[in-house]
Residue, then its C-alpha position, 0 to 999 in steps of 0.5 A: m499500499i502506498p503511504i498518504e505522504w507518497i501519494s501527496l508528493i505524486k499529487i504535486p507534479l500531477m498538478i503542474y502537468a495539469v496547468n501545463f496541459m491547460i496553458a497548452f490548450v489555450i495556445i493551441f485553441l484560443e490564442r491562434k499563434n503561429p504553428s511554430s511558436t505553438l510547437a515551442w511553447i508546447m515543448v517548453l511547458f512539458m520539458l521544464p514543468g513548473v518553470g515553463i508556467f513561469l516563463y509563459f506568464l512572463l513572456s506570452q500574451n496575445i495582443a493581436r486583437q487589442k486596439i492599442f493605437k486608436l484612430s478617430s473616424y475622422e482621422a482614419n478618413v483623412l489619412d486613407s484619402t490622402l494616401n489614396d490620392q498618392i498611390q492613384s497618382m503613382t499607379e497612373g504615372e503622374y507622380e514626379f519623383t525627384n530621384e532615380e532610386a525612388e522611381k525604379w523602387k516604386d513597386m516598393i513604395l507601393l508595397h509600403q503605402t497599401y500594406s503599411k500605410a506609409y506616405y512617401t515623401q521626398n523633401n527630406n535630408i538625412s544625416i547618419y550617425t554611427e557613434g554615440e557621442k556624436k549623435f547625442e551632441a547633435l541631439y543635445q544641440d537640437i533640443r537646447n534650440a527648441k522653442y516650441s515642443i519636444n517629443i521624446m520615445y526611448f525603449i531604454i533610459k537608464n538612471d546613469r550619467m547619461g541618463r540623468s544629464f538627459i532628464d536634466l536637458l528635458t527639465e531645463k527645456a521645460k522651465e523655458g516653456v517648452e512643451v515636453r513629452l517623454l514616453v519610456d517603455a516601462l521595461g526598458g525605463r525601469q530605473i526611472n522612477s518619480r524621484m528622478l522625474r520630480d524637477f522634470k514634472k514640477a517644471g511642466g514636462k509630462y511623461a508617461f510609461f508604456f505598458p506599465p505593470k499592474l503589480k510593479y516588478l511582479t507582472m512585468k512582461l518581457n514581450y510586447r515592449n516599445h522598442r522605438k527610439l524617436v525624437i521630434i523637435d519643434g516638429c521639424i527635426g526628427y531622430l530615428g534609430g538604434f541609440n538608447v540613453a544610457d552610458e554604454y551608448v556612448g562607450r562607457s560600459k566596461k563590458f561592451g566597450n565601443w558601441r557601434d550603432t546607426h541613428l538618423r537625423l531627418t528633416g523634411s516632410c517625413v518628420h510629420d510622419i515620425n511625429v504621428r508615430f509618436m502621438m499614436d504611442w503617447r495617446s496610448a500610454s498617456k490617454e492625453p487626447l492629442l490630435l494627430a492633425s496638429a503633427y502637420f501644422n509645423k512647417v517642415i525644413d525643406e532642404g533635401s531630396s531624399g525619399v523616405q517612407i516611416v513604416s512601423c509594426g508591432p504585435d497588435s497587428k499581424q502584418s509584420e510590415i517591416k519584415r515585409g519591406y525587408l523581404k521585398m528588398i531582399t527578393s528585388a536585390r541584383k547586385s548586393i545585399y549588406i546587413q548590420t544586426p546584432y541579432f540574427v533570428p529570422d523566420a523561414s520566409v526571410i531565410e529562403s530569400l536570403k538563400n535565393a539571393i545568393f544562389s542568384g549571384v547576389d553579394v550577400r554580407i551580414m555583420i553581427p557582433c562578437m559578444p552576446d548581450h542575450m545569451f540564447v539569441y547570440w547562439a541562435t544567431l550563430w546557427y542561422v549565420g551558419d545556414l547561410l554561410r553554407c550556402g555562400a553568404k559572407i559573414y563578418i563578426y565585428k570586433n571593435g566593441f558591440l554592434h547594435a545597428k540595424n541596417i540593410c542596404v540593397d544595390g546602393e539604391v535603397a535602405s532601411v534603418g531603424s529599431a527592428n532587428f533581423d529577428m522574430r521579436s522584432f518582427y512579431l513581439s515588439f513595436e518597432v519603427n524604421a525609415f525606408i530610404y530611397d537615395g543613392e548618395v545616403v545608401a553609398e554613405l551607409e555602405k561606406a561605413f559597412e565596408k570601414d566596419m569589415e576593417e574592424s572584423e573578423e570573416l567567418t569562414w566555412e572552415k572556422y565555423c565547422q571548427r566549433s565544439l560539440w558544446i557550442r553546436f549543442k548550444e546552437n541547436i537548443s537556442r534555435l529551437l526556441t527562437d519563436i519565444l525568444 
């Protein structure tokens, strides 16, 4: 006869597996996740009972049906009619392009117009920053010169020397009467507290946190974060890219050393679209009823001829708009594809498109960092670049610090720069924004920066890749199985 104590002990794992089964049922039948993500979660739940439950509630949540960014019927009608007029003008051949790259890539512009609802502008000027010190020097100067408004969205602001100086500068501008709005992701900005923002709020500054937990530190979800980095000054200067606000982004981290990133300073009509993106995020987080039409009241600095589309994506939509843009660029490439990303964990459609490009004779080069800041993602990245290396891609491991840039350049004609990585987290789980650029001179500058980085990199050959240890191969394969939930 089995002792009563043993029966009690047996009940515990049975209860855990019962909960696992119920969660698995929810994943399969109610949340309607994609099949690979479903299988990955079922594997975690049943291989790691108890731990799997914790990870599920920490990481998983289906928000695709939630209307996070709402438009009034008037706003939707105005934006749709303006966009439809531009689409009609292009499809009928009446639209006058200012550069040959944009006209050549008109089909991609139409893709973003119809699929991503992204308006095309071509009176823009773009400055590229690859060093944190120079980017923040320019940003700080623009903030100091602000007269009316400063709208800021960052994924990460830390309570360190860089973060505090940034908040102090915004506080000074608020004291001058400039309307300052600061939006920070609740997870990335978890070091920011009311004490740090006390003087800023007292000076008249406004702040909000994106997706704050109901119970601080207890219900913080790692997925569905606002990964965007946007600054709009007086409605006529915009910043967009990969840099956050913390000491490591200006090279002050002992762990990472030099920080290699890419950020853009933009002027022209595309700034209106950047501002609309901010205002939609701000309305969702702060509940302040801003009118999106006010973004277009500001006079733009019309001093360039670069074509730009501002494209957003997020888990509130199943469109994966930025990934769709990447796919279009890859499948349309005829000469070259340059990719820089800290995390390379794409889905099958991106991998197969890159393989097709390689087999078609396109020069495919991918640059990744030499060190991890997320261990599982790092090992999965090595597995995926190895798969492409076998097909003939050129892989470069950046050695001069940490590579955080998120760029793709194709044929020296078009590029995309922004917050989105080449991974499934950016494609499906995070809120992102990228600038798709149609200008040969700007793309040439980005490619030149890539080629300069090659001098600071080690090329990963197939021979070197085959020499990795069995332990590394094991970690790569385990990480690959988890890519849909990393």
